[in-house]
Every structure is written in structure tokens, then in C-alpha cells.
C-alpha positions as CSV (number, residue, x, y, z in Angstrom):
1,X,-101.1,-52.2,25.1
2,X,-102.0,-50.2,22.8
3,X,-99.5,-47.3,22.5
4,X,-101.1,-43.7,23.6
5,X,-100.8,-41.2,21.3
6,X,-99.3,-37.5,22.3
7,X,-101.1,-34.6,22.2
8,X,-99.9,-31.2,20.8
9,X,-101.0,-29.6,23.9
10,X,-102.3,-26.8,22.6
11,X,-106.2,-25.5,23.0
12,X,-108.8,-24.2,20.6
13,X,-111.1,-24.1,23.9
14,X,-110.4,-24.4,27.5
15,X,-112.1,-28.2,27.3
16,X,-110.7,-28.9,24.0
17,X,-107.0,-29.7,22.2
18,X,-107.2,-27.9,19.2
19,X,-106.7,-31.2,16.9
20,X,-109.8,-32.7,18.7
21,X,-111.8,-29.7,17.7
22,X,-110.3,-29.3,14.0
23,X,-111.2,-33.0,13.2
24,X,-115.0,-32.9,15.3
25,X,-115.1,-30.3,12.8
26,X,-114.1,-32.0,9.9
27,X,-116.1,-35.2,10.7
28,X,-119.8,-32.9,10.8
29,X,-119.1,-31.2,7.7
30,X,-119.0,-35.1,6.4
31,X,-122.2,-35.0,8.3
32,X,-123.6,-32.1,6.8
33,X,-122.0,-32.2,3.0
34,X,-123.5,-36.2,2.6
35,X,-126.9,-35.3,2.8
36,X,-126.4,-32.8,-0.4
37,X,-126.5,-34.1,-4.0
38,X,-123.9,-36.6,-5.6
39,X,-121.7,-34.1,-7.8
40,X,-121.7,-31.9,-4.9
41,X,-120.3,-33.8,-2.6
42,X,-117.8,-35.0,-5.6
43,X,-116.8,-31.2,-6.3
44,X,-116.1,-30.3,-3.2
45,X,-116.0,-32.7,-0.1
46,X,-111.7,-32.3,-0.3
47,X,-112.3,-28.5,-0.2
48,X,-114.3,-28.3,2.7
49,X,-112.3,-31.0,4.2
50,X,-109.4,-28.1,4.6
51,X,-111.2,-25.6,5.4
52,X,-112.9,-27.2,8.4
53,X,-109.0,-28.7,9.6
54,X,-107.4,-26.1,9.4
55,X,-109.8,-23.1,10.4
56,X,-108.9,-22.5,14.1
57,X,-104.7,-23.1,13.4
58,X,-103.8,-19.7,14.4
59,X,-104.5,-21.3,17.3
60,X,-101.2,-22.6,17.8
61,X,-99.7,-19.0,18.4
62,X,-97.8,-18.2,22.1
63,X,-100.2,-15.4,22.0
64,X,-103.6,-17.2,21.4
65,X,-103.1,-19.9,24.0
66,X,-101.6,-18.0,26.6
67,X,-104.4,-15.9,26.1
68,X,-107.1,-18.2,26.6
69,X,-106.0,-19.6,29.8
70,X,-105.7,-16.2,31.4
71,X,-108.3,-14.7,33.7
72,X,-110.8,-11.9,32.6
73,X,-108.9,-9.4,33.7
74,X,-105.5,-10.9,32.2
75,X,-107.4,-11.2,29.4
76,X,-108.5,-7.3,28.9
77,X,-104.1,-6.8,28.5
78,X,-103.5,-9.9,26.5
79,X,-106.1,-9.3,23.6
80,X,-104.2,-7.6,21.1
81,X,-103.7,-8.6,17.0
82,X,-101.4,-11.5,17.6
83,X,-104.1,-12.6,19.5
84,X,-106.5,-13.3,16.0
85,X,-106.1,-16.7,13.9
86,X,-108.4,-16.3,11.3
87,X,-106.3,-14.4,9.4
88,X,-103.3,-16.6,9.7
89,X,-105.4,-19.9,9.1
90,X,-107.1,-17.8,5.7
91,X,-103.6,-17.8,4.1
92,X,-102.7,-21.8,5.1
93,X,-106.7,-22.6,4.1
94,X,-105.8,-20.9,0.7
95,X,-102.4,-22.3,-0.1
96,X,-103.4,-26.3,1.2
97,X,-106.4,-25.5,-0.7
98,X,-104.2,-24.5,-4.1
99,X,-102.2,-27.5,-3.7
100,X,-105.8,-29.6,-4.7
101,X,-107.3,-26.8,-6.9
102,X,-104.5,-25.1,-8.3
103,X,-106.6,-23.3,-11.5
104,X,-109.8,-21.3,-10.6
105,X,-111.5,-19.5,-7.7
106,X,-111.9,-21.9,-4.6
107,X,-108.2,-21.6,-3.1
108,X,-109.7,-17.5,-2.4
109,X,-113.4,-18.9,-1.6
110,X,-111.2,-21.5,1.3
111,X,-109.4,-17.9,1.7
112,X,-112.4,-16.2,2.7
113,X,-114.6,-19.1,4.3
114,X,-112.1,-19.4,7.3
115,X,-111.1,-15.0,7.2
116,X,-114.6,-14.4,8.2
117,X,-116.0,-17.5,10.0
118,X,-116.6,-15.2,13.0
119,X,-118.3,-12.5,11.2
120,X,-119.7,-11.4,8.2
121,X,-118.8,-11.9,4.6
122,X,-118.0,-8.9,2.8
123,X,-117.3,-8.6,-1.4
124,X,-115.6,-11.0,-2.7
125,X,-113.8,-7.7,-4.4
126,X,-112.9,-6.3,-1.2
127,X,-111.2,-9.5,0.2
128,X,-108.5,-9.2,-2.6
129,X,-107.2,-5.4,-2.0
130,X,-107.3,-4.7,1.8
131,X,-104.6,-7.6,3.0
132,X,-101.7,-5.4,3.5
133,X,-97.5,-4.5,5.1
134,X,-99.4,-4.4,8.5
135,X,-100.6,-8.4,7.7
136,X,-97.3,-9.5,6.5
137,X,-95.7,-7.9,9.7
138,X,-98.2,-9.7,11.5
139,X,-98.3,-12.5,10.6
140,X,-94.6,-13.3,10.5
141,X,-95.0,-12.6,14.1
142,X,-97.9,-14.8,15.1
143,X,-95.7,-17.8,13.2
144,X,-92.3,-17.3,15.0
145,X,-94.6,-17.2,18.5
146,X,-95.2,-20.9,17.1
147,X,-93.3,-24.2,19.3
148,X,-92.2,-26.0,16.6
149,X,-92.5,-29.4,18.5
150,X,-95.9,-29.1,19.6
151,X,-97.1,-28.0,16.2
152,X,-95.6,-30.7,14.2
153,X,-97.3,-33.1,16.4
154,X,-100.5,-31.2,15.1
155,X,-99.6,-31.4,11.8
156,X,-99.1,-34.6,12.0
157,X,-102.3,-35.5,13.1
158,X,-104.0,-33.4,10.3
159,X,-102.2,-35.1,7.9
160,X,-103.6,-38.7,9.1
161,X,-107.5,-36.7,9.4
162,X,-106.7,-35.5,5.6
163,X,-104.3,-32.4,5.2
164,X,-102.8,-33.2,1.8
165,X,-99.9,-32.3,3.2
166,X,-97.6,-31.7,6.6
167,X,-97.3,-28.4,7.0
168,X,-94.5,-26.6,9.4
169,X,-93.4,-23.1,9.6
170,X,-90.7,-23.1,6.7
171,X,-93.9,-24.4,4.6
172,X,-96.1,-21.6,6.3
173,X,-93.5,-18.9,5.8
174,X,-92.8,-19.5,2.6
175,X,-96.8,-18.8,1.7
176,X,-97.0,-15.7,3.5
177,X,-93.9,-14.9,1.6
178,X,-96.1,-15.1,-1.6
179,X,-99.8,-14.6,-0.4
180,X,-99.9,-10.8,-1.2
181,X,-98.6,-11.1,-4.8
182,X,-101.1,-13.7,-5.2
183,X,-104.0,-12.5,-3.3
184,X,-104.3,-9.5,-6.5
185,X,-104.4,-11.9,-8.7
186,X,-108.1,-12.6,-8.2
187,X,-108.5,-8.9,-8.9
188,X,-108.2,-9.4,-12.5
189,X,-110.3,-13.0,-12.0
190,X,-112.6,-11.4,-10.5
191,X,-113.2,-8.8,-13.3
192,X,-113.3,-11.6,-15.5
193,X,-115.8,-14.1,-14.0
194,X,-119.0,-14.4,-15.0
195,X,-121.9,-13.9,-13.3
196,X,-122.9,-17.7,-12.5
197,X,-125.0,-17.9,-9.6
198,X,-123.1,-20.9,-8.8
199,X,-119.6,-19.0,-7.9
200,X,-122.1,-16.8,-5.0
201,X,-124.4,-20.2,-3.7
202,X,-120.7,-22.4,-3.5
203,X,-119.2,-19.4,-1.5
204,X,-122.1,-19.2,0.7
205,X,-121.5,-22.9,1.2
206,X,-118.3,-23.2,2.2
207,X,-119.6,-20.9,4.8
208,X,-122.3,-22.1,6.3
209,X,-121.2,-25.7,6.7
210,X,-117.9,-24.1,8.2
211,X,-120.1,-22.3,10.8
212,X,-122.4,-25.0,11.7
213,X,-120.1,-27.1,12.1
214,X,-117.8,-25.1,14.4
215,X,-120.5,-24.4,16.8
216,X,-122.3,-27.7,17.1
217,X,-118.6,-29.2,17.9
218,X,-118.5,-26.8,20.6
219,X,-121.5,-26.6,22.0
220,X,-123.3,-30.1,21.4
221,X,-120.3,-32.2,21.1
222,X,-122.2,-35.8,20.9
223,X,-121.2,-36.9,17.2
224,X,-124.4,-39.1,17.0
225,X,-126.8,-36.2,17.6
226,X,-126.0,-35.5,13.8
227,X,-125.8,-38.9,11.8
228,X,-127.7,-39.4,9.3
229,X,-130.1,-42.3,8.1
230,X,-128.8,-42.8,4.2
231,X,-130.9,-41.2,1.8
232,X,-130.9,-42.2,-2.1
233,X,-130.0,-38.8,-3.4
234,X,-131.0,-40.2,-6.8
235,X,-134.4,-40.8,-6.0
236,X,-135.5,-38.0,-3.1
237,X,-138.4,-36.8,-4.3
238,X,-140.0,-40.0,-4.6
239,X,-139.1,-41.1,-1.4
240,X,-140.3,-38.3,-0.2
241,X,-143.6,-38.8,-1.2
242,X,-143.7,-42.2,-0.9
243,X,-143.5,-41.0,3.2
244,X,-146.2,-38.0,2.9
245,X,-150.3,-38.3,2.5
246,X,-151.0,-35.2,0.8
247,X,-154.4,-33.9,1.4
248,X,-156.9,-33.4,-2.3
249,X,-156.4,-30.1,-3.7
250,X,-156.4,-28.4,-7.1
251,X,-152.6,-26.6,-6.2
252,X,-151.8,-30.6,-4.8
253,X,-153.1,-32.1,-8.5
254,X,-150.9,-29.6,-9.7
255,X,-148.1,-30.4,-8.1
256,X,-147.8,-33.9,-9.2
257,X,-148.9,-33.7,-13.1
258,X,-146.0,-31.1,-12.9
259,X,-143.8,-33.5,-11.4
260,X,-144.6,-36.1,-13.8
261,X,-144.1,-34.0,-16.6
262,X,-140.3,-33.0,-15.1
263,X,-139.5,-36.8,-14.1
């Protein structure tokens, strides 16, 4: 008889265990990323996996769990800063990304993506200036409210799903200790960062992939809806042109001629 795996008994939504949601979002980002060129997949897939697996980890707090299952009248009383989860999750995303990419801008991009996944992206330079003592106190308060036993079960499942290390409250406490100092070091990095469009596109790719997968996992549920047939990304244009009959026109003739020159 197959042994039943214990659940964390932590929830992301009233009908969804936190680990199921996080792993489901990770699987969807894998599917969505599979449509991108191979060089993008090779460079970014491990970072996007971390972002997906950790984006709601802050929902493990006692404050959020109590709020989630309260009635509407009680929710109004419980809805405080302690129930917010994005900042806590974002700090974890930063350090987990740093485990695999210790240099460069990607840890900051992971932090921003998770912190803003329930809102809008803001100026990146503002992100490295607005973390203060109040945020630090809040993070410690949230951390202390997390149950060690249930969190250990959740952390083990996320490790098996692709996190680069197993997280616990001691590790996260160390991250909180160091975060304010680390985030401010990016002020100089951003001043010296070249204006290469790649950075803008990469951050927006992280953000769009997480939002798409997060909302899709909650609303659609059926993973098979998103499964794509395999496409050889080295030959996308030729594969497409073989399936479409283009009407004769001067513009289409120019397009074909330019494509032949480019290829």
C-alpha cells in the first residue's frame, strides 16, 4: 500500500493547500517558459522556478491562515499588515535566487517580481530605498507566528519540487537580519547599470510569467488546458510558413524576400 504523504495543513486559498498552489504555479511557469527560445530557457528557468515556488510562502503565517478562514465580518478586523505576504515571500525569493546566482541583478529582479505580484511594478530605484525598520519588525513578527512543524512539511515538499535548499525559520531569520543592508547595495549597482533593454524585458518576463501562472492555477485548475505540442524553436518561422497560405500581395512578397535575406 502506498504511503500517504502528509500535508502541511497550510492553505493559499480556502480550497487549495499552499504546497499544491506553489507547485502548481511552478509547473505552469515551466509550460509557459517552454514556448520561449532555448537560450532564454537555459538562462532563466531555475530563477523562474524559485520565484514560482516561493511567491506565496508568506501565507504560512498564523495571521494569514486565520484571516483566510474567517467570515467576512471578522476579516475586516483581521486585515492588517501582518496578513500581507508579498514582502516576506520576496525576501525569501531574493536569497534563494542568490544561492544560484550570487552575482548580478537577478536576485533583485526575483525580489521585485514577488513583492509586486499583487500590484504593479514600480521604479526599480525606488524598490531599493523603501525598505525600513518598520518592515524589519513586521517580517520578524510574521516569522515568529509560523508553526515549525507545518512549515517543515511545506519546506520539504518545496525542496523536492526544485528549491535550491531547504528553508526553515532560522535561515529566514538570518535573511531578515541582513536584508536591509543588502538591498541598499543595489543603489550603486543600478546607477552603474547600462541601459541595455535586456534588463527591462527580463524583469517584465519574470513578472508576466508569475502573474499568468498564479491566476491560471487558481482559476483554471486543469493543467492539461495549458499543455502545448512540441515545437522546434530553431525553426519557428519556417514551421509557421509551411502551415499558412499567404495571399499574393506586394507587401507579402517584400516580407518573403527580406526573410530570405535575413536567413
